C-alpha positions, 0 to 999 in steps of 0.5 A: 620397555620403551613401548609402554611409556610411549603408549601411556604418553600417547593415551594421556595425550589422547585423553587430554585432547578429548577433554579439550575438545569436550571443554571447547564444545561445552564453551561453544554450547554455553556461548550459543545458548547465550546468543539464542537467549539474548536474541529471544530476549531482544525479540520479546522486548521489541514486541512488548515495546511495539504493543505498548506503543500501539496501545498508547496510540489507540487509547490516547491519540484520537484519529478518525477512520478515513474510508478510501472507497476502493475495491478489487478491480478484478485485474490485479489493482484497486479500483474505486467503489462504484455507485457511492455518494457519501460524506467524507470528513476529517474533523476540523479539516474538511467535510465533503461529498464524495460520489463515484459513478457506475464505473467507479469514476469520481462524480455522479455523471455516468459516461457511456463507453462508446463516445458520441460523434463530435465529442472530445474525451479526456481521461485523467489517471492518477492518485488522490490528487486527481481523484480529488481527496478532500474536495467536493465533487464540483471542486475536482479538477475533472469537473472544473475542466469539463465545465470550463471547456464546454463553456469556452467552445460551443461547437465542440463538446468535451467529456473529462473522465476521472479515473483517479484512485487514492494511492495509485502509482504508475504501474496501477495507472498503466494497468487501469489504462489497459483494462478500463480507460481504453474502452472509453475511447479517450482522445487525450490521456 
């Protein structure tokens, strides 16, 4: 007779534990649903705020599109678009003539890869500062330097090649040097 009350006790304990586990699972499920619901609500709110901000900027803040005149170089980095001559403007700031030669270098003057005898060739690599963003072709550092050097030394002819590309970093400059600049046999780089 002692066995029957122990069996009932064991059954009651087992049922209580099972109900407790079920209750815990239910509570965890509700908490997880709340976490998921709150996460989705947060994501939707952030998306709505971003879209509203984008709409406000596009409608109320006028900003002209600035062309960068860049293309894929074919060796993993950007390059200047070759053979262009256009006006680049930022209203109220500047309006300049931008030219790139057949190799994509800044300026309209073309250079042959094999340099002539007696020519000292200087290659400039860099970002928009070297490229001359916001200045005319005759105001770019490469143009001024070439003009200055050729006026000051009559027996030596200098060529200053501008390989600057707007937005370039050192890795892109290195790749451009390896794949393009070296072909032009620069003495200084």
